[in-house]
C-alpha positions in Angstrom: 22.9 -80.6 27.4 21.4 -83.3 29.6 19.1 -84.4 26.8 22.1 -84.7 24.4 24.0 -86.9 26.8 21.0 -89.2 27.1 20.8 -89.5 23.3 24.6 -90.2 23.1 24.2 -92.8 25.8 21.4 -94.6 23.9 23.4 -94.5 20.6 26.5 -95.8 22.3 24.6 -98.7 24.0 23.4 -99.8 20.5 27.0 -99.6 19.2 28.2 -101.6 22.1 25.6 -104.3 21.6 26.7 -105.0 18.1 30.5 -104.7 18.6 30.8 -106.6 21.8 33.0 -104.0 23.6 33.9 -105.0 27.1 32.9 -102.2 29.6 35.3 -103.6 32.2 38.3 -102.7 30.0 37.4 -99.0 29.9 39.3 -96.7 32.3 37.4 -95.5 35.3 37.3 -92.0 36.7 38.1 -90.6 40.1 35.4 -89.5 42.5 36.6 -87.6 45.6 35.6 -85.1 48.3 33.6 -85.8 51.3 30.5 -86.9 49.3 28.2 -84.6 51.3 25.4 -82.2 50.3 26.4 -78.6 49.9 26.0 -75.5 47.8 28.5 -73.4 45.9 29.1 -69.8 47.1 28.9 -67.1 44.4 32.3 -66.6 42.7 33.6 -64.5 39.9 36.4 -66.2 38.0 39.3 -63.9 37.0 39.6 -62.7 33.5 41.9 -64.9 31.5 45.1 -64.1 29.5 45.8 -66.6 26.8 43.7 -69.8 26.8 42.2 -70.6 30.1 39.7 -72.7 31.9 38.1 -72.0 35.2 36.2 -74.0 37.8 35.5 -72.9 41.4 34.8 -74.9 44.5 33.8 -73.7 47.9 33.9 -75.4 51.3 31.9 -72.7 53.2 28.5 -74.3 52.7 29.6 -77.8 52.2 32.3 -79.4 50.0 31.6 -80.3 46.4 32.0 -83.8 45.0 35.0 -83.8 42.7 35.5 -85.8 39.5 38.6 -86.4 37.4 39.0 -88.4 34.3 42.5 -90.0 34.5 42.5 -91.2 30.9 45.3 -88.9 29.5 44.3 -89.6 25.9 40.8 -88.2 26.4 40.0 -84.9 24.7 36.3 -84.4 25.3 33.9 -85.3 28.1 30.2 -85.6 28.7 29.4 -86.0 32.4 26.0 -86.7 33.8 26.0 -86.6 37.6 22.7 -88.5 37.9 20.9 -85.8 39.9 17.1 -86.0 39.1 16.7 -82.8 41.1 18.6 -80.7 38.6 18.8 -80.1 34.9 22.3 -78.7 35.2 24.0 -81.8 36.6 26.3 -82.0 33.5 29.7 -80.9 32.5 32.2 -81.0 29.7 35.4 -80.6 31.7 38.0 -83.2 32.5 37.8 -82.3 36.2 34.3 -81.1 37.1 32.9 -80.5 40.6 29.3 -80.8 41.6 27.2 -79.9 44.6 24.5 -82.4 45.5 21.6 -80.8 47.5 19.8 -83.9 48.6 21.4 -87.0 50.3 21.0 -90.3 48.5 22.5 -92.7 45.9 23.4 -91.3 42.5 24.7 -93.0 39.4 27.4 -90.9 37.6 28.0 -91.5 33.9 31.0 -90.3 31.8 31.2 -90.5 28.0 34.7 -89.5 26.9 36.2 -88.9 23.4 39.6 -90.4 22.6 41.4 -89.8 19.3 38.2 -88.4 17.8 36.2 -91.5 18.8 33.3 -91.5 21.3 34.0 -94.2 23.9 31.6 -96.4 25.7 30.0 -94.8 28.8 31.4 -95.6 32.2 29.4 -95.4 35.3 29.9 -95.3 39.1 27.4 -95.3 41.9 28.1 -92.9 44.8 26.3 -92.2 48.0 25.8 -88.5 49.2 25.3 -88.0 52.9 24.2 -85.1 55.1 26.3 -83.5 57.7 25.2 -83.4 61.3 23.4 -80.5 62.9 25.7 -77.4 63.2 27.7 -77.5 66.4 28.0 -74.2 68.4 30.6 -73.1 70.9 29.2 -70.7 73.5 26.2 -70.3 71.2 28.0 -69.5 68.0 29.4 -71.3 65.0 32.3 -68.9 65.0 33.0 -66.6 67.8 35.4 -65.4 70.5 35.4 -65.0 74.3 37.7 -63.6 77.0 38.1 -65.1 80.5 40.2 -64.4 83.5 43.7 -66.0 83.4 43.9 -68.9 85.7 40.3 -70.0 85.1 39.2 -73.1 83.2 36.7 -72.9 80.3 34.7 -75.9 79.3 33.8 -76.1 75.6 30.8 -78.2 74.5 29.4 -78.0 70.9 26.0 -79.3 72.1 25.8 -77.7 75.5 22.1 -76.9 75.2 20.9 -79.9 73.3 21.4 -83.6 72.8 24.0 -84.4 70.2 22.9 -86.2 67.1 23.0 -90.0 67.4 26.4 -91.6 66.7 28.3 -88.4 65.9 32.1 -88.3 66.5 34.2 -85.3 67.6 37.6 -84.1 66.7 39.1 -81.0 68.4 41.8 -78.6 67.3 44.6 -78.2 68.3 44.9 -81.2 70.6 43.1 -83.8 68.6 40.7 -84.8 71.5 37.7 -87.0 70.5 35.5 -86.3 73.4 32.4 -84.1 73.3 33.9 -81.5 75.7 37.3 -80.2 76.4 38.7 -78.0 79.1 40.7 -74.9 78.0 43.3 -73.1 80.1 45.4 -71.4 77.4 44.9 -68.6 75.0 44.4 -69.8 71.4 41.9 -70.8 68.7 39.9 -73.9 69.3 37.6 -75.7 66.9 35.6 -78.9 66.9 34.6 -80.9 63.9 31.5 -83.1 64.4 31.2 -86.1 62.0 28.1 -88.0 61.2 27.8 -91.6 62.3 29.4 -92.8 59.1 32.3 -90.4 59.5 32.1 -88.9 56.1 30.3 -85.6 56.5 30.9 -83.0 59.1 30.4 -79.5 60.3 32.8 -77.3 62.3 32.5 -74.7 65.1 35.4 -72.4 66.1 36.1 -70.1 68.9 39.0 -67.8 69.8 39.6 -67.9 73.5 41.6 -65.2 75.1 42.8 -65.5 78.7 43.2 -62.0 79.9 46.8 -60.8 79.5 48.1 -64.3 79.4 51.5 -64.3 77.7 51.8 -66.1 74.4 54.1 -69.0 73.6 56.7 -68.4 70.9 57.1 -70.6 67.9 60.1 -72.3 66.4 62.7 -71.2 63.9 63.0 -72.0 60.3 65.4 -74.6 59.1 65.8 -76.6 55.8 65.8 -80.3 55.3 67.1 -81.6 51.9 69.6 -83.9 50.2 70.8 -86.9 52.2 70.0 -85.9 55.8 71.2 -82.3 55.2 70.1 -79.6 57.6 70.6 -75.9 57.1 70.2 -74.1 60.4 69.9 -70.3 60.5 71.2 -68.0 63.3 69.6 -64.6 63.7 72.0 -61.9 64.8 69.9 -58.9 66.1 72.3 -57.0 68.3 71.1 -54.9 71.3 67.4 -54.0 71.4 66.6 -50.5 70.0 65.6 -48.2 72.9 62.6 -46.1 72.4 63.5 -42.7 71.1 62.8 -40.4 74.0 62.2 -37.5 71.6 59.5 -39.3 69.6 56.2 -37.5 69.6 54.2 -40.7 70.0 54.9 -44.3 70.7 54.2 -47.4 72.8 54.5 -47.7 76.5 55.1 -50.8 78.7 56.1 -53.0 75.8 59.3 -54.9 75.1 62.1 -52.9 73.4 62.0 -53.0 69.7 64.4 -55.5 68.2 66.9 -54.8 65.4 66.1 -56.4 62.0 67.9 -59.7 62.3 70.8 -60.6 60.0 70.7 -64.3 59.3 73.9 -66.4 59.0 74.2 -70.1 58.7 75.3 -72.1 61.8 76.6 -75.6 61.8 73.7 -78.1 61.8 73.3 -80.0 65.1 71.0 -82.8 63.9 70.4 -84.7 60.7 67.0 -85.8 59.3 65.6 -88.8 57.5 65.2 -87.1 54.1 67.0 -88.8 51.2 66.1 -86.8 48.2 68.3 -85.9 45.2 66.1 -82.9 44.5 62.7 -81.8 45.7 61.5 -81.5 49.3 58.6 -79.4 50.8 58.3 -78.0 54.4 55.5 -76.1 56.1 55.5 -73.9 59.2 52.5 -73.0 61.3 51.3 -69.4 62.1 53.7 -69.3 65.1 56.7 -70.4 63.1 56.9 -74.0 64.2 57.6 -76.8 61.8 54.4 -78.8 61.1 55.7 -81.6 58.8 57.7 -82.1 55.6 57.9 -84.4 52.6 60.0 -85.4 49.7 56.9 -86.2 47.7 56.7 -89.8 48.8 57.2 -90.0 52.6 55.7 -87.5 55.0 57.5 -86.7 58.3 56.2 -84.9 61.3 58.1 -82.3 63.3 59.7 -85.1 65.3 61.0 -86.8 62.1 58.6 -89.7 62.4 56.6 -90.9 59.4 53.1 -89.5 59.3 50.6 -92.4 59.1 47.4 -92.5 57.1 43.9 -93.1 58.5 41.8 -96.1 57.4 40.7 -96.8 54.7 44.0 -95.6 53.2 46.4 -98.5 53.3 49.6 -96.6 53.9 51.1 -93.1 54.2 53.2 -93.1 51.1 52.3 -90.6 48.4 52.6 -91.3 44.6 55.0 -88.3 44.2 58.7 -88.4 43.4 61.8 -87.0 44.9 63.6 -86.8 41.6 61.6 -83.9 40.3 63.1 -80.5 40.5 60.4 -79.2 42.7 58.6 -82.3 43.7 56.1 -80.9 46.2 54.7 -77.9 47.9 52.6 -77.7 51.1 50.1 -75.0 51.9 47.6 -74.6 54.7 44.0 -75.3 53.7 41.5 -72.7 54.9 38.0 -73.9 55.7 35.0 -72.1 57.2 35.0 -71.9 61.0 38.4 -73.5 61.1 41.3 -72.4 63.3 44.4 -71.7 61.3 45.3 -74.5 60.5 44.3 -78.1 61.0 44.3 -79.2 57.3 47.3 -78.9 54.9 47.4 -79.6 51.2 50.5 -81.4 49.8 50.7 -80.9 46.1 52.9 -83.5 44.4 53.8 -84.7 40.9 52.9 -88.3 40.3 56.0 -90.3 39.5 54.2 -92.6 37.0 51.7 -90.4 35.3 53.0 -86.8 35.7 49.6 -85.9 37.3 49.6 -82.9 39.6 47.8 -84.3 42.6 47.2 -83.3 46.2 47.0 -85.1 49.5 45.6 -83.8 52.8 47.2 -84.0 56.2 45.1 -83.4 59.3 47.4 -82.4 62.1 44.7 -83.0 64.8 45.1 -86.8 64.2 47.8 -89.0 65.7 47.9 -87.0 69.0 48.4 -83.7 67.3 51.3 -85.0 65.1 49.1 -85.4 62.0 47.8 -88.1 59.7 47.1 -88.3 56.0 43.3 -88.3 55.4 43.3 -88.0 51.6 46.0 -88.7 49.1 46.8 -88.5 45.4 43.7 -86.6 44.5 44.3 -85.7 40.8 44.3 -82.0 39.8 45.9 -81.9 36.4 47.6 -84.1 33.8 51.2 -83.9 32.7 52.7 -81.3 34.9 56.4 -80.6 34.5 58.9 -80.8 37.3 58.1 -77.4 38.7 55.7 -76.3 41.4 55.8 -73.4 43.8 53.4 -71.3 45.9 53.1 -67.8 47.3 50.6 -66.2 49.7 47.8 -64.1 48.3 48.0 -60.3 48.8 45.9 -60.4 51.9 47.7 -63.5 53.2 44.3 -65.4 53.6 45.1 -67.9 50.8 47.8 -69.1 48.4 48.5 -69.1 44.7 50.0 -72.5 43.6 51.9 -72.3 40.3 52.8 -75.2 38.1 53.7 -75.6 34.4 52.1 -78.1 32.0 54.5 -80.4 30.2 54.7 -80.1 26.4 53.1 -76.7 26.3 53.6 -73.1 27.3 50.8 -73.3 29.8 51.1 -72.0 33.4 48.5 -73.5 35.7 47.6 -71.3 38.7 45.4 -72.5 41.6 44.1 -69.9 44.0 43.4 -71.8 47.2 41.4 -69.8 49.9 38.7 -70.2 52.4 36.0 -69.7 49.8 37.3 -72.4 47.6 39.8 -73.3 44.9 39.9 -71.4 41.6 42.0 -72.7 38.7 43.0 -70.7 35.7 45.6 -71.1 33.0 47.8 -68.8 30.9 49.6 -69.6 27.7 52.8 -67.5 27.9 56.5 -67.7 27.1 58.5 -70.7 25.8 57.0 -74.1 25.1 58.4 -76.8 27.4 58.4 -79.5 24.8 60.9 -82.1 26.1 62.2 -83.5 29.4 65.2 -81.2 29.5 63.2 -78.1 29.1 61.0 -79.1 32.1 63.8 -79.5 34.7 64.9 -76.0 35.7 63.6 -74.2 38.8 60.6 -71.9 39.0 60.9 -69.3 41.8 58.8 -66.3 43.0 60.4 -63.3 44.5 60.0 -62.5 48.2 57.3 -59.9 47.6 55.4 -62.0 45.1 55.9 -59.4 42.4 58.0 -61.5 40.0 58.4 -65.1 38.8 61.5 -66.6 37.1 61.7 -69.9 35.4 64.8 -71.7 33.9 64.3 -73.4 30.5 66.7 -75.3 28.3 65.4 -75.2 24.7 67.1 -76.0 21.4 70.5 -76.3 23.0 70.3 -72.8 24.6 69.9 -71.8 28.2 67.0 -69.4 28.9 65.6 -67.6 31.9 62.1 -66.1 31.7 61.1 -63.4 34.1 57.4 -62.5 34.5 55.7 -59.8 36.4 52.9 -60.9 38.8 49.8 -59.0 39.5 49.6 -59.3 43.3 45.8 -58.8 43.3 45.0 -61.6 40.9 48.1 -63.8 40.8 48.2 -63.5 37.0 51.5 -63.3 35.1 52.2 -60.4 32.9 52.0 -61.1 29.2 55.4 -59.6 28.3 58.1 -61.6 30.0 61.9 -60.9 29.8 63.2 -63.9 27.8 67.0 -63.9 28.5 69.3 -66.1 26.4 72.2 -66.6 28.8 74.5 -67.0 25.8 76.0 -70.3 27.0 75.2 -73.5 25.1 73.5 -76.4 26.9 74.9 -78.5 28.6 75.6 -77.3 31.2 71.9 -76.7 31.8 70.3 -73.7 33.5 68.8 -74.9 36.7 68.6 -72.7 39.8 67.1 -69.2 39.9 66.7 -66.8 42.8 65.8 -63.1 43.2 67.7 -60.7 45.4 65.6 -59.1 48.1 65.3 -55.8 46.1 64.2 -57.9 43.0 66.7 -56.0 40.9 69.1 -58.9 40.5 68.6 -62.5 39.5 71.0 -65.2 40.3 71.2 -68.3 38.1 73.1 -71.6 38.1 74.1 -73.8 35.2 74.3 -77.4 36.4 77.2 -79.2 34.8 78.1 -82.9 35.0 81.8 -83.2 36.1 81.9 -86.8 34.8 81.2 -85.5 31.3 83.7 -82.6 31.6 80.9 -80.0 32.0 81.6 -76.9 34.0 79.0 -75.5 36.5 78.5 -71.7 36.7 76.9 -69.2 39.1 75.9 -65.8 37.5 74.3 -62.6 38.6 71.9 -60.9 36.2 71.1 -57.2 36.4 67.3 -57.0 35.8 67.3 -53.2 36.0 68.8 -53.1 32.4 65.4 -54.5 31.3 66.8 -55.6 27.9 67.5 -59.3 27.4 70.6 -58.8 25.3 72.1 -56.2 27.5 71.4 -58.4 30.6 73.2 -61.3 29.0 76.2 -59.2 27.8 76.6 -57.7 31.3 76.1 -60.9 33.4 78.6 -61.2 36.2 80.2 -64.6 37.0 80.2 -65.3 40.7 81.7 -68.8 40.7 82.5 -71.8 38.4 83.7 -75.3 38.9 84.7 -78.2 36.8 84.6 -80.7 39.7 81.3 -79.6 41.4 77.7 -79.8 40.2 75.8 -76.6 41.1 72.1 -76.9 41.9 69.3 -74.8 43.3 69.5 -71.3 44.7 67.4 -70.1 47.6 67.2 -67.0 49.8 66.9 -67.9 53.4 65.3 -68.1 55.7 62.3 -67.9 53.4 59.9 -66.4 55.9 60.1 -63.3 58.1 62.0 -60.0 58.0 65.7 -59.5 58.1 68.8 -59.5 55.9 69.2 -62.9 54.2 71.7 -64.7 52.2 71.3 -66.7 49.0 72.5 -70.3 49.3 73.6 -72.7 46.5 73.1 -76.4 46.6 76.0 -78.5 45.5 75.3 -82.2 44.8 77.1 -84.5 47.2 78.7 -81.8 49.3 78.5 -81.5 53.1 79.0 -77.7 52.8 77.2 -75.2 50.6 78.3 -71.7 49.6 76.2 -68.6 50.1 76.0 -64.9 49.0 75.9 -62.5 51.9 75.0 -59.3 50.0 72.7 -60.3 47.1 71.4 -56.8 46.6 74.8 -55.5 45.6 75.8 -55.4 41.9 79.2 -56.9 41.3 81.5 -59.9 41.4 82.0 -62.5 44.2 83.9 -60.1 46.5 81.3 -57.4 46.1 78.3 -59.6 46.9 80.1 -61.3 49.8 80.3 -64.8 48.2 81.4 -67.4 50.7 82.7 -70.5 48.8 83.0 -73.9 50.3 86.8 -73.8 50.0 89.1 -72.6 52.8 86.7 -73.6 55.6 83.9 -71.4 54.5 80.4 -72.3 53.5 77.5 -73.7 55.6 78.0 -77.0 57.4 75.0 -79.3 56.7 75.9 -82.4 58.8 74.4 -84.4 56.0 75.1 -84.0 52.2 73.4 -81.7 49.7 71.5 -82.8 46.6 70.7 -80.5 43.7 67.5 -79.2 45.3 66.3 -77.0 48.2 62.9 -77.4 49.9 59.8 -75.4 49.0 59.2 -73.7 52.3 55.9 -72.2 53.2 54.7 -70.6 56.4 51.0 -69.9 57.3 50.0 -66.3 57.9 51.8 -65.3 61.1 49.8 -64.9 64.2 51.0 -64.6 67.7 48.3 -65.6 70.2 47.8 -63.7 73.4 48.5 -60.1 74.2 50.7 -58.0 76.4 49.6 -55.1 78.5 50.5 -52.0 76.5 49.6 -48.4 76.1 50.5 -45.5 73.8 51.2 -41.9 74.3 50.8 -39.1 71.9 52.4 -35.7 72.4 55.4 -35.1 74.7 55.8 -31.3 74.6 55.8 -29.2 77.8 52.6 -27.2 78.4 50.8 -29.2 75.8 48.4 -32.2 76.3 50.0 -35.6 76.4 47.4 -38.3 75.6 47.7 -41.7 77.3 45.7 -44.5 75.9 45.2 -48.2 76.5 42.4 -49.9 74.7 41.1 -53.3 73.8 42.6 -54.8 76.9 40.9 -58.2 77.4 38.0 -56.9 75.4 35.1 -57.2 75.9 35.9 -57.5 79.6 35.6 -54.2 81.5 38.8 -52.5 82.7 39.6 -49.7 85.0 42.8 -47.7 84.6 44.6 -45.5 87.1 47.6 -43.5 85.9 50.5 -42.0 87.9 52.0 -39.4 85.7 55.2 -39.1 87.7 54.9 -35.4 88.5 52.8 -35.8 91.7 49.5 -36.1 89.8 47.3 -39.0 88.8 44.5 -39.6 86.3 41.9 -42.3 85.5 40.4 -43.8 82.4 41.6 -46.1 79.6 42.2 -42.8 77.8 43.4 -39.7 79.7 45.2 -36.5 79.1 47.8 -34.7 81.1 49.8 -31.5 80.7 53.4 -31.4 82.0 54.5 -27.9 83.0 58.2 -28.7 83.1 60.5 -30.6 80.7 62.4 -33.7 81.8 62.0 -37.4 82.4 59.0 -38.7 84.3 58.2 -42.2 85.6 54.8 -43.5 84.4 52.8 -46.1 86.2 49.6 -47.8 85.0 47.4 -49.7 87.4 44.8 -51.8 85.5 42.0 -53.8 87.0 40.0 -56.1 84.8 36.5 -57.5 85.5 34.6 -60.4 83.8 30.9 -60.8 83.6 29.2 -63.2 86.0 25.8 -64.9 85.6 24.3 -62.2 87.9 25.8 -59.2 86.1 24.9 -60.6 82.7 21.2 -60.9 83.7 20.9 -57.4 84.9 19.7 -55.4 81.9 18.5 -52.2 83.7 20.8 -49.4 82.6 20.2 -47.3 85.7 21.0 -50.2 88.0 24.0 -51.1 85.9 25.4 -47.6 86.2 24.7 -47.6 89.9 26.4 -50.9 90.6 29.2 -50.5 88.2 31.6 -53.5 88.5 30.3 -54.5 91.9 28.6 -57.7 90.5 31.4 -58.6 88.1 34.3 -60.9 88.9 37.6 -59.2 89.4 40.4 -60.9 87.5 43.5 -59.3 89.0 45.4 -56.1 89.1 48.1 -55.4 86.7 50.8 -52.8 87.4 53.4 -51.7 84.8 56.0 -49.0 84.7 57.7 -47.0 82.0 59.3 -43.6 81.4 58.5 -40.7 79.2 60.5 -37.6 78.3 58.8 -34.3 78.0 60.5 -32.0 75.6 60.9 -28.2 76.3 58.4 -25.9 74.6 59.5 -22.3 73.9 58.1 -19.7 76.3 57.4 -16.4 74.6 56.9 -12.9 76.0 55.6 -10.5 73.4 53.6 -7.6 74.9 49.9 -7.6 74.3 50.2 -4.3 72.3 52.7 -1.8 71.2 52.7 1.4 69.2 54.4 2.7 66.1 54.4 6.4 64.9 53.5 5.8 61.3 53.4 9.5 60.3 57.0 9.8 61.3 58.0 6.6 59.5 59.0 5.1 62.8 60.1 1.4 63.1 59.9 -0.6 66.3 61.7 -3.8 67.2 59.6 -6.8 68.3 61.5 -9.4 70.4 59.6 -12.4 71.9 62.4 -12.8 74.5 62.1 -16.6 74.3 63.1 -19.0 77.0 63.3 -22.9 77.0 64.8 -22.7 73.6 66.4 -25.7 71.8 67.6 -25.1 68.3 64.7 -22.7 67.8 63.3 -21.7 64.4 61.3 -18.5 64.0 58.5 -17.6 61.6 56.8 -14.3 61.7 53.6 -13.5 59.8 55.1 -10.1 59.1 56.7 -10.5 55.6 57.3 -14.2 56.5 60.5 -13.3 58.3 62.5 -15.9 60.1 64.8 -13.9 62.3 64.6 -13.9 66.2 63.6 -10.2 66.2 62.0 -8.0 63.5 61.3 -4.3 62.9 57.8 -3.2 61.9 56.4 0.2 60.7 52.8 -0.7 60.2 49.8 -1.4 62.4 48.2 -4.8 62.7 48.4 -8.2 64.5 51.9 -9.5 64.3 52.4 -13.2 65.4 55.4 -15.4 65.7 55.8 -19.2 65.8 58.9 -20.4 67.6 59.7 -24.1 67.1 62.2 -26.2 69.0 63.6 -28.6 66.4 65.1 -31.7 68.1 67.7 -34.2 66.8 65.1 -36.6 65.5 63.3 -33.8 63.6 60.3 -33.8 66.1 59.2 -30.4 67.2 57.6 -28.4 70.0 55.8 -25.2 68.9 54.8 -22.1 70.7 53.0 -19.0 69.3 52.6 -15.5 70.5 51.3 -12.3 69.0 51.2 -8.6 69.6 48.8 -5.9 68.3 50.8 -3.1 66.7 48.8 0.1 66.8 49.4 3.5 65.3 50.4 5.8 68.1 52.8 8.8 68.4 54.1 10.1 71.7 53.3 13.8 72.3 56.3 16.1 71.7 56.8 19.8 72.9 59.9 21.9 73.3 60.2 25.2 75.1 63.3 27.2 74.2 65.5 28.5 77.0 66.1 31.9 75.3 64.8 34.2 72.6 65.6 37.8 71.4 63.3 40.7 70.7 65.8 42.8 68.8 63.8 42.8 65.5 66.6 41.0 63.6 64.0 38.5 62.4 66.0 35.8 64.1 64.4 34.2 67.2 62.3 37.3 67.7 59.4 35.4 69.2 59.0 32.5 71.6 58.3 29.6 69.2 57.3 26.3 70.9 57.8 23.3 68.5 55.1 20.6 69.2 53.4 17.5 67.8 50.6 15.1 68.7 49.3 17.2 71.6 46.0 18.8 72.6 44.5 20.7 75.5 47.5 23.1 75.5 47.9 25.7 78.2 50.9 28.0 78.6 51.5 30.6 81.3 54.5 32.9 81.6 55.1 34.8 84.9 57.2 37.8 85.9 59.3 37.8 89.0 56.3 39.0 91.1 54.2 36.0 90.0 52.1 38.0 87.7 50.9 36.3 84.5 52.4 38.3 81.7 51.4 35.8 78.8 49.1 32.9 78.5 47.8 30.9 75.6 45.8 27.7 74.8 47.2 27.6 71.3 50.7 26.3 70.9 51.0 28.2 67.7 50.2 31.6 69.4 53.7 32.8 70.0 54.8 35.4 72.7 56.7 38.4 71.3 58.2 39.4 74.7 55.8 42.2 75.5 53.3 42.8 78.2 50.6 45.4 77.8 52.3 46.8 74.8 55.7 47.2 76.4 58.7 45.0 75.7 59.7 43.3 78.9 63.1 43.9 80.5 65.7 41.3 79.7 65.7 38.7 82.4 64.6 35.1 83.2 60.8 34.6 83.2 59.1 31.5 84.7 56.6 29.4 82.7 54.2 26.6 83.2 53.0 24.6 80.2 50.6 21.7 80.3 49.1 19.5 77.5 47.6 16.0 76.7 48.5 13.4 74.2 46.3 13.5 71.1 46.9 9.7 70.5 46.6 8.7 74.1 43.9 11.0 75.5 43.3 8.8 78.6 46.7 9.6 79.9 47.2 12.2 82.6 47.9 15.8 81.5 51.6 16.6 81.2 52.9 19.6 83.0 56.4 21.2 82.5 57.9 24.1 84.4 61.0 26.1 83.6 62.5 29.5 82.8 62.8 31.5 79.6 65.6 34.1 79.3 64.5 37.1 77.3 67.3 39.1 75.5 66.8 42.6 73.9 
């Protein structure tokens, strides 16, 4: 390839010699970036759908030098980046990027093809510099540390060496330019060290945590748009939600959980300097505070002052426009070793060329208010009036969506810490004229769907695409919905309900031309374009107002939100309170601007709403908290607090509220009675000292413990825990059933501490409080207290059921010896006995009958003679055959003999 470019260059020089072409008249190309050495990180471009191009940059090992040919008529390119150290310093893209590995001067050559004709080469000389030596904070390029609250930490990027000559420093977040700074607050701090020329740099970053220092809250979202219009939101949360005392696990010592807020508009209290008929962009930092905003031309800081530009930029005005539907979007720019975030990209649409471009604001500059350090860097030719962005699935980067003019090409930029990847997809309708390029493009709150409004051939369309959240790619089968209303009025605003099952659309009419504006609800669940059109629901219409954009707000954060509608020239705007409902204006809670309703803006609305982006949310600092797991009586309750001021050492003492205490960051306790208990945690935190850090003898470390460390301070917190009752069961260890007799016995656990108990026996899976059994074995029961929140406390008990029959023996009181074959002998019924012994006595105490066999029956005789009728005494004894260890049973009585 490099050889072919050289041949082309020689041929073209010959042509130029004989045709006298002026090289000065040929359009130049853009060269940008920091012009520093670097190397690209390995990347795998995503697979394409439709036609696509892909090029990837990275800023982790140095930024690339970027090139862009601004000749919009060019169709082919041959770049030579002039690097003698490489044979791959060539490209055939309009916007290539290249990493130079050695500092020095390089001559870049471009040969472009316009209308099929190879043009004369154009060249530009650039100088590539080398960044300074890597700065380190506490010995690391990226690290963290924890110190005692109330202390001061000095940060120095060259604490152990002399800084390179002439370097300059810039700190985040305060914008200091000194070599060192003193830190007293929890947060992320970074320093960028620039070379003497100020072009190349390296960054070091450290997260500093002051032990248990409370964090500072951020701001609240508001929208600036139109002519000084401000939409303020009020969050209604109601009373905090108390912790459920029946919950089996939860947090201790923390603030009460807040209800999900319901956002309502509140009258604006201040105007703003925006004067934009349509597009505005706003960006909020990780804590929710406004960073800056722009209409695509002027950039304003959070205090409504114009953001300046650093030299050699001549001014802070961008080449964007505020008459584009979505004229700008702002996203944080992730860089290696950077705190989130000190750089922000502003993507705009060039008012003259239609170029999609970006500018960069560094908020460290201008005393922390920000300054423009790069502007109008070209990204793509001929973008339509739509641009929007959404966070990536892991929230570490952003997808920026735009649509090329004159085509059906979506252009998607994935901007993350490892670089910027661009890919395109050819899908849906062709946006082939100015009218078709003016409707809004919106992404649903979860990032799962994208809708775009298109006017084409006198018809109003809405296209709805699925988005793959892992790749940012659009699905290849959009819903193309013909709204069934001829244009004009033109479809303009689109917005999804929170549940993404409804889509709201506006048709923007011009009242001066007799055009009516409409607001409709579309039911996307129908999933059939014709049916969706036929069943669309009109929410509002007006022949005197011009309806504009739709937007759910506030854009960021949880809670129930309304959808607002811009009305050109109005101080008030209407909103939909219940956008998830399917139905007409009354069903969705539509608040029109008539009758004193609607949101008061203080200024006046245009047609547009701002593109609002918030960086990944991050609350700095930490509170002292702990968790418990298990709150059933007679079962372990685990208390745990971990990561407190890590890696500092901590000692914890617990007061469990029942007269006992425990120690350790994790401890266990068993409560023997149900009820409420006051919990107290006493925490002592120690930080390392120079002496303790230098002792590396484990035995000595164990012996000294925290004696050589610095004690921060003691923290004491209190809370309450409820211990739920656990059933107490009282089954015997064993019981017996006489199986030969078919006997059944009743088992009753005789439970106490019961609260809505549920029973489960292993015997035939019975669920009754008591059961009858007629077989031997281990019988167990589970008794569960089921509480109002469906949590439970469980107890188990079991009994061993054995086969065992009680001995039985019956001695009749009378028998006859009259030979009538009825009761003629003394018959003693018996069962389950052994060691039988029977003795019968006459009245003189003489034994007249004895037997060791219960089946040996007495016939009433003695020595061959029938005894006289009278009462005869007896003594019978025996043992249990099932329970031989029992004492022998003895019974005494009298038997009446009758002749």
